[in-house]
N, C-alpha and C positions, 0 to 999 in steps of 0.2 A: 722378200719376205711380207707378207702381208699381217695385222694387228693381230687377227685373229691364230693366227698360225705362230706367233712371237709369244702369243701368252701360252699356249698349248705346250711350246719347248720349252719356257719357263717356267712352267707350274704355277703360274701365275694365278689361274682363274679356281674359283673352292665353289662350292654348293653348299652352305649351310642347310639342313634340315631347319625348318621352320616350326614344323609341330611334330610332337610325339606322338605316339599312339592313344592315350589317354586323353589328350585334346581333341584327335579326330571321333571319337566317342562320345562327345561333350559338344552339345550344339549351343550350352548356355555360358561357356567359359569365354573370357576374352583372349580373341587371338594376339593382340595386343600386347598384353600381360606376359608372354611367354617370347616374345622377338625382344632382343637387342636393340635398343633405341638408336645405337649408333648405326646398325645395318636394315633398317626398315626398307622393303623394297617400294619401289615405286613404279606406277603406271603413268605414263604421259598419252591422253586420249586424242587423237587430231580430228574434228570433224568436219568436213570437207561441204559446208552448207553448198544445196541447190540441186543435188545428185550428181557426181561424177560422170563423166564419160568413159566407162570403162576400156571399151572397144578400139578409141583413140590413146589411151594411157599406157596397158598393157597389149602388146600386139602380137596374135599367134602368125609367128611368119609363115605357118605352112596354111593359113588361111587367109594372107595379103590381100591378093588378087582376087578373089571373090569379094573382100571388104572394099575392093577400089569400083567394083562393079555396081555395088550397092548405096556405094558415098561417093560419089566421082567427085566432089569437092572438096571434102576434109578428111579424107582419109590419105595417109602421110606416104609420098614417096620413099624408096630404099635410102637414098639422102639423108633422109630425117630420122630414121626408125636407127635406136641404137640398141648393141647386141647386151641383153642377157645370156640367154645362153642358145644354142642352135636352134632350136625350136620358137626363142620367145624374147621378144624387144620389147623396147619400152619409147616412149615421144622423146624427138629429138632434145628436147629443152630440159628434160632429168638428167643430166651429166652428172651431177651429185648424188642421185640413187644409183644410178650406174656403176659408180664408185662404191660408195658401201655395197654394193649386192656382189661386188669382185671380193672384198674382204668378208665375206658371209656375215655384213650386220644390218641388213636389207632380206627381207622375207616377201614373196607374192602367195598371197591365197586366191587363186582364180574362182570367179563366178559365185560370190558371197552372196545370199536374200534370202527369203523364205516362203514355202506356199502360200498360192493366192495372193500376190504383193497388190498393195493398195499404191495408186502412182498420185496419192495427194502429197504433197508436201509436209504437210501438218502431222498429217496420220501416218505414212512411213517413217518419218520421224521419229513422233510417238511409241511407234512401234520398237523401234530399235533401240531408244533410250529404255522402254521398260521392260524389252524381252518378252513381248505379249505375242499371240498370235496375230494373224490378219482380222479375224473376227473377235478379238477379245479387247476390252479396257484394263489395264491392270494399273492401282493408283500409286505405284510405288516403281522406281529405278532398278535396274539390274543389280548396280553396285549399290546404291541405296541398300537391300534389302541384304547384302552380304554384310554392309557396314552394320545394320542393326543386330546383327548376331551378335557380332561386338561387343556393340552399344544399345541397349536396349532399354535404358532409359533415356536417352539423347532426346530434347536439350537439357532436363532437369540436370544440373549440377555441373555442365560444361561452359567454357572449359575449368579443369581442375588441375590437380598437381600431378598424376598418372597421366592427361592428356593434354598439355595446356593448347596445341595446336589445333588448327582447324584439321580435321576429318577427311576434308573434298574439298576442291578449290576448281572455280570455273573461271576461266580470265574473261574478263568485260567485264558488262554491266547487267545480264541480264543469265540468271541461273539457269545450270541448267539440268536436265530431269533425270539423268542418269543415277544422281546421287539422291536424288528423293529417296527418303524413307517411307515408313510404313503411316507416320505422322506427322514429320517433318523434314522438309531437304537436308542431309547431312554435309550440305556444303557451304560453300561461303561466294561471294563475287568478288574480283579484285580487277579492279582495272588497272592500277600503278600500283605499286607493293610497296614503293619508295616514298611515297606522300598519302598518308594516311588521315583522312577526315574524322577529325574526333565528333563523335555527334554528345551534344547535350542529353543526360536524362530527364530533365525539366525538374529537377529537386524531388521530394520526397513526401508530400503531404499524405497524413493521416486519409485513409479510402473508407468509404462507406460498407461494414462489414455485410458478408449476404448476399453482394450484389454481381450482378454479372459485369456492372462497369469496374468494379473493384477488378477483378478475374482479368477481365480484359486489360486495365492498365498495365497490371502486374504481371501480365503478358510480355506487353510491349517496353515495358521495363527490362526483364529480364534477357530478352532478345536487345536491345539497346547494349546494356552492359556484357553480352556476350558478343558483338559486333566489335565496340571496344577494345576489349580484351584482345580479341584474336585480330585484329587491325594492328594492334601494336607488335604482339607476336611475329604477323608477317612483316612489319616495317623493319623491327628488330633484324631478323633473319637474310631478307634485301643487303640490308645495310652492311652486315659481317658478310655475307656471300660474295663471289668472284665470277666474273667470266673472262676464260683466257684466252679466246678467238675473236678477231675481228671481222668474220667473213658470214656475220649474221645481215641476210638481208635488209633494209633500210623501210621497212611495211609493220604493219599493225602485226602481221603473223607471225613474221621477227621476231620482235620485239617480245611477244609472247612468250616464246620460247628461251629468249636472252633471262628476261626476267624469271621464269620457271629455273632455268640453270643457276642464277642469283639465290632465290630461297632455300633450293636443294643445300645447294654447297654451302649458304648461313645457318643451316641445321634446323630446317623447320621440319617437321616429321609427318608432314600429309601425305596420304596413301595416292590419292588421283589428282589430277592435274588437265583439266581439259581445254583445249587450245580449239579455236574456230580459224577457218580460212573458207570465207562466205565469197558466193560471186559463180558458182556452178551451174545456176541453169540457163545452160545456152542455146534456147529455142531459135536463137537468128544471130548470124556475124560469127559464128565459132569460132572461123577461120577469118584472118583480114590479111592481106599486105604477102602472105609467102603458106606455102605449106606447113611451116610452124609456127605462126607468129599471129596472133590475135588476141581472144581473151581466154579461150582456153589452154596457149600453150604461155602465157602471161602466167596464168594461176598455176600452174605444174611447175613450173620453173623457179618460182615463189617455194613451193612446197618442197620440191625438192634441194634448192639451196639453203632455207631454215634448216630444215631436217640435218642433212647434211653438217650444218656450222653448229646446231644441237647436239648431236651425235660426238663429234670433233671435242667440243667444249666439257662434256662430259670424260670422255675419254683423259684430257689435258688435266681435269679438275678431279681425277681419280674416282668420280662416282661411276664408270663405266657398269659394271656387276650389276649396281644397285636398281638402275633405270631402264625398263623398256617402251616402248611408244606401239600406239596402233590407231591407224586411218579407218575411219567408216563413212558412210553418203548414205542419203536416205534413199538410195536408189538408182541405178546406171541409166542408161539412155537407149533408146530405141533403136534397132540395128539398123535401119536406114536413116539415111540423112532426111532433110523437108526441103522445103521448096525455098529456105532462105537462109539456104547455108549455116543446118543448125542441125540440133536435136533435140527428139520431145522427149517426155517424162519414160523410162523402161523400167525396167527387173532387176537383176542381179548384175554385180560390178565385182572387181578385185577390192581387196582389203590389201595394205601395207603392214606390217610389222617391223621394228627397227631398235636396234639396241646389240649391246654385247651378247646379249642370252638369248636370241631369238635365232632361231633354227637356221634361216636364211634360204635360197634357193626357192622355186616356183613348187607350191602344191597345188596340185589338180593340172586336168587338160585345157589345152586351148579352146575357147566357145566355137563348135562348129557353125561359118558364116555359109548358110544356102541361098544361092542367087538368087533364087525365086521367095524369099520370106516374104509374107505379105507386111505391107504397109501398117504399123503400130505393134508388132513382137519386138520384144524385148527379150534378152538372154536369158536362158532357163538356169534357175543356180544348181550347182555342184554342193555346195557347203551351205549348211545352216546357220546362220550368222549367232544362233545361242550357243553352237556348238564352239566357234571361235572364244565365246566369251566362257565357256564353262573350261575351256582348256588351256585358258587363260587362269580361272582360279584354279585349276590342279597343279600346275605345272608351276605358274609363280608365286603364289600365296599359299599352296601346299592346303588347297582344300582336298576333303573326301568327297569322291562322286556322289555319296548319298544327298551331302548339302547342298551340292551343285546341281540336282536333281528337283530338290526341296525349293532352291532358289532360283535357279535361271532357267535352267535347261531339262523340262522332266524326261525328255527320252534321248540323252545326253551321249553324244557320240564322238569321242576322243580325237582330236587332231594334232598330228605332232607339228606345234608351231614355237611354241614356246620354251624349248627344250635343248638350245641350242650351248649353253656353258660350256659343256665335258669337250669341246673343238671338235675341230675338222678333219679332212683327211689330207695328207702330208700330201698326196700326188695332188695335182692342179684339176679338179674335177670341173669341167665345161657344162656339164649337163648333166641329171639323173631324172627320167621320166618313166611314169608308170601306167599303161595304157588299157584300159576295160576292151577285150575284141569277144567275139562270139561264145567263144566255147574255153578262152584262156584270158590271161594276162601277161602284158608284153613288157619287158624292163630292156630298156634302154639307155646307154651311160656313155657318156666320151670322156676322156684325157689327155690332158697335156702335160709335157715337164715330166715324166713319170722315172724316177732314180730307185733303185734297189727294192722296185714294185715283186714280190711274188703270186700277186692274184687277188683273186674276190671271191668273198663267199657272199652269197644271196641267202638272205636272212627274211622271214615271214613271220608277220603277227596277227591276231586278228584283234588285238586289245592295243594297239600300240606302245605294249610294255614288254612282255613276254614273246621274246623272239627266238626261232630257231633256223638252222638253216635248210636248204630245200636246192641249194646246190651250187657248183662252183663255176668260174670261168681263171683261164691260166691269164698272165699277164703278155698283153703286147711286147714290142719293140720299146727298149728304153731308149730316153732322148727327151728332144726337142721336139717329137712329132705329136700328132694329134691319132689316139688310139680309139675306135666305135668298139661296142660289146653289146649283144642281144643276150635275152635269157627271156624263154615262155615259159611261164609258169601254167600246168594245166591242170594240176588237181586243187582244181577253186570250184565253187559252187554258185550258184545264183543269190542275190539278194544280201551276202557280205560285203563289208565292207575290209580291204586285207590292206595292210600294212608290211613297207619291203623298206632294207634298209642295205647297204653293201659293209661287207666287212672288209676292208681293205689290208693286208698283211706281208710286211717287210719281209727284206730276205733274213735279217737277224734277226725276227720271230715278231717282232712289235707290231704291234697293228692298231688302228681304228676306226672309228664308222663314219658313217656318209650321213648323210639327212635321209630322214624317212620321207617316203612316197606313199602315197595313198589310190586306190582302184577298185572298181568292182567293174564283175562282166557288162557288157556292153549292155544298152536296152533296161539297166535296173538300176534306178533312182533313189536318194536317200528318200527315209521317212516312207507313211504310208497315205492312203487318200487323204487328201484335204479339200472340204466343199466349204467355201465362203458364202457372202451375206447378197441377195441379191442388189445388182447396181446398173443405173439407178434403183430405189424404189420409194414411191410409186413406180411402176414400170413404163416405158417409152418401150419406143419400137425397137432402139437398139440397146435395151436394158439385158441382162446376161448374169450368170452364175459365174463365179470363178471357181474352176476346179484343179484341183492338183493330184496329179497319177505319177504313182512310180514307176509304171513303165507303161507302153503302148498299152490297152484294154480295151473294151465294151463293156458298156451299160446300156441298163433301159432306164426310162424316166416315166412319172406318171403325174399328172396333174388332178386335182380333187379342187371341187368347191367347200365352202363352208361346211355344206349338208353332206358330205362325205361321199358325193358324187363324184366319181370317176369322168373327167371329162376331155381328157387327152391322154395319149401314150406313144411311146417310139421307142428306139433305142438309137445307140449313139456310139462313134470311134474317135476316140480319143488319145491325142500322143501324149509320151512320157513328156512330164513337166508341166507348166502351166498352162490351160484351155481356157476358153471362154464360151461357156455353152447357153445357145438362145435360149429364152425362157418360152419361145411359142405362144404368148400371148395378145397376136395381132388382132384375132376374130372374136375374143373373149369378151363378156360383157362386163361391165363393173361389177367390181368385187373383192373378197379375199381370198387366197388361193394357196393352197399346199403344192410344193413342186418335190416330188422324191425322186431321190438318183438312185439306183441299187446296181450295185457290183457285181460282175460274177463271183464273185465268192463270198456274196449272201449281204455282206454291205452295205445298210441303208442311211439314206441324210436325208433330212424334211428343212427345205426353207419355205418359211412363207412371202408372198409376195401381195402388193395391192393395184389393182389395175383401176384405174377411173375414167 
């Protein structure tokens, strides 16, 4: 029996409500004032710095032959792919994640990204940490805005008796922008929680009143005092805490997660910890010495081993229901390998969520690999990263949708990722997938070791919360064999994201639900049109306009000079997902121009560019 089934059968899991109705209606009240300090929920955010190659991390088993054709040197052979489901595999060095996945303690979200993906390390990292659009600059981090709602006066009078501990923490020496508030960063950096260096405030001489010098020195004194007080609290918690497993890798990343376990178990009330595993920018020598060897395989081994140890540690410490984790990377890699046995900057990539209260399973479908894919193409995104953030805030921190739209995701689409505390199916669910076809959505699932199963009801929702039955399937042969099931939902409409779950019923009348899957009808992607900024600008012969379309589309364009004279026009045929539209500026004289793109539905986007 796996760990999640044991908890389900013993009734050990509970999900206390963190927020009441009155609190949801007020954005000024402090969330933390209404939480039992002994049961605060914690998020551990893991940054995979450099751009992780998602296609060699999570492998679509139905796409693997095409992947090997476009990646003849770095794609993994069958013997080096571990099975997650009948449709999805994982890199052979990630045995720890495979074990956690089988226990429903790790979930995979396929192809997470955003429209008009920016491939700059700095800019894309900024986008992921702030929650901005690709053509938008935000001064605050997505979690910092959430913390600001609870602590609008921060850092004045912090720490205090009610909040004596840091609100957020970045492991290392460089603060992460994720916790940047509207005025100050809401987190601190900690390199070694067991050894805090006290900073001398430098005395307290009288300062000349009414001067900038006085206000600046007072600010520095306040920050020093704050850091000293927080530092003492961090050190006290680390010393009081514990770690009960010895399987952490002897790496910097392993040390970060182990130290987080010490601090949480020692009583620190920090809401978010940010750890970093760097080195994923593999333009060359991604594979060395063997199909699963080399820089990328070594990093995935570190990631998997450290998180497996961390999850085991939380379980041993009795903290498993308080902590969840999530990985992110600024972008994935391009679909084709390059000439240096590496991969270049791409677009979307999978995210991992981990912990006792994540849904588990694989959300989304395998990215389709076209053997004729253009060099430079990345994986189109299926899910917007801000919807992942918003779903975490809804399910884990119990925020209202209106607040989520105001702080993180203006067009929030709920994703069932962090709603797993309620249990798992007693039968062994090997896989469960929802696939959008031209006019229907196909559900397929496979089970093993069915005992006493009366059958399945298929349930559907349009919001991820309110489900109703749409069909059923009788149970297959009982015993140790594999049973495969299929159900086609034909009562669906284009453009809608549908949520599906299975209700498995026992012969004695007991029942339980599967994890949730989502799908749209084929050809309909998330969101609406999005048009980025000309890049590079001033324009060159290779400059383009990044355009995202929710489905295969046609559009028109016009180019005007600054006198308002139309100097060029034409038609465009665009594929669903990210497109690069040539600015057609080659023969234009030097000057400033406006490029207008018009969709078939009458939407219009105007972007300026300069020709030198």
